C-alpha positions in Angstrom: 7.5 -6.7 -14.3 4.6 -6.8 -16.7 1.1 -5.4 -16.5 -1.7 -6.8 -14.4 -5.1 -7.7 -15.5 -7.9 -6.6 -13.1 -8.4 -10.2 -11.9 -4.6 -10.7 -11.4 -4.3 -7.4 -9.5 -7.3 -8.4 -7.3 -5.7 -11.8 -6.6 -2.3 -10.2 -5.8 -4.0 -7.7 -3.4 -5.7 -10.6 -1.7 -2.3 -12.3 -1.2 -0.9 -9.0 0.0 -3.6 -8.2 2.6 -1.8 -9.8 5.5 1.4 -7.9 4.6 -0.5 -4.6 4.3 -2.3 -5.2 7.6 1.0 -5.8 9.3 2.4 -2.7 7.7 -0.4 -0.7 9.2 0.2 -2.2 12.7 4.0 -1.7 12.5 3.6 1.8 11.1 1.5 2.7 14.2 4.0 1.1 16.6 6.9 3.0 14.9 5.0 6.3 15.2 4.3 5.7 18.9 7.9 4.7 19.6 9.3 7.7 17.7 7.1 10.0 19.7 8.2 8.5 22.9 11.8 9.0 22.0 11.5 12.8 21.4 12.4 15.1 24.3 9.3 15.3 26.5 7.8 12.3 24.8 5.4 10.1 26.6 6.8 6.7 27.6 5.2 3.7 25.8 5.0 0.1 26.8 6.2 -0.8 23.3 9.8 -0.2 24.2 12.5 2.3 23.2 15.2 2.9 20.6 16.0 -0.8 19.9 12.3 -1.5 19.3 11.9 1.6 17.1 14.9 0.5 15.0 13.4 -3.0 14.7 10.1 -1.5 13.6 11.9 0.6 10.9 13.7 -2.5 9.6 10.4 -4.5 9.5 8.7 -1.7 7.6 11.4 -1.8 5.1 11.0 -5.6 4.7 7.2 -5.2 4.3 7.5 -2.5 1.7 10.0 -4.5 -0.3 7.6 -7.5 -0.2 4.9 -5.3 -1.7 7.1 -3.9 -4.4 8.5 -7.4 -5.4 5.1 -8.3 -6.7 5.2 -5.6 -9.4 2.8 -3.4 -7.5 3.9 0.2 -6.7 3.7 1.4 -3.1 2.8 5.1 -3.7 1.7 6.1 -0.2 2.7 5.2 3.3 0.1 7.0 5.5 -2.4 6.1 4.3 -1.1 3.2 2.3 -1.6 3.5 -1.5 -0.8 0.6 -3.8 -1.0 0.9 -7.6 -1.0 -2.0 -10.0 0.2 -1.1 -13.5 -2.4 -2.2 -16.1 -4.0 -1.3 -19.4 -7.7 -0.7 -19.8 -9.2 -0.1 -23.2 -5.8 0.6 -24.7 -4.9 3.2 -22.0 -2.1 2.8 -19.5 -3.6 3.0 -16.1 -2.8 2.2 -12.5 -5.3 0.0 -10.6 -5.5 1.7 -7.3 -6.0 0.5 -3.7 -6.1 2.9 -0.9 -5.9 1.9 2.8 -9.5 1.4 4.0 -10.8 0.1 0.6 -12.4 -3.3 0.9 -11.3 -4.3 -2.6 -9.5 -3.2 -5.6 -12.2 -1.0 -7.2 -10.5 2.1 -8.6 -8.1 3.1 -11.3 -6.5 6.2 -12.7 -4.7 7.1 -15.9 -0.9 7.1 -15.4 -0.7 10.7 -16.6 -3.4 11.9 -14.2 -2.4 10.4 -10.9 -4.7 10.0 -7.9 -6.7 13.1 -8.7 -8.0 11.2 -11.8 -9.2 8.2 -9.7 -12.3 6.6 -11.1 -14.3 3.5 -10.0 -13.7 0.3 -12.1 -16.8 -0.7 -13.9 -18.0 -4.2 -12.9 -18.8 -5.0 -16.6 -17.3 -3.9 -19.8 -13.7 -3.7 -18.5 -11.1 -6.3 -19.4 -9.8 -8.4 -16.5 
């Protein structure tokens, strides 16, 4: 897959939002189901082992859907999605973290999340 421009990555994120929202819901269900299956776990109205296995399968499908776009799913809890890009001749990852309202951050590929900076609204290609 190629690099994203800022506008392409933002458009892809918009298309992915329903997938990401479902991922968050299914992740929570899977966690609750897993806890209920442990010895001494509290019963849940969500079901049991079959429902937990179904939730795990759905999570795999959702994560594959994200990665097929060319985006990189870097974190699961919280969700962290990176879009490979280039800004001012530098390889970067446009970075969306669960809870962000929009794609407004990036970091150099060699720095990782610790180097996360806000995207400028002007003066950046996209």
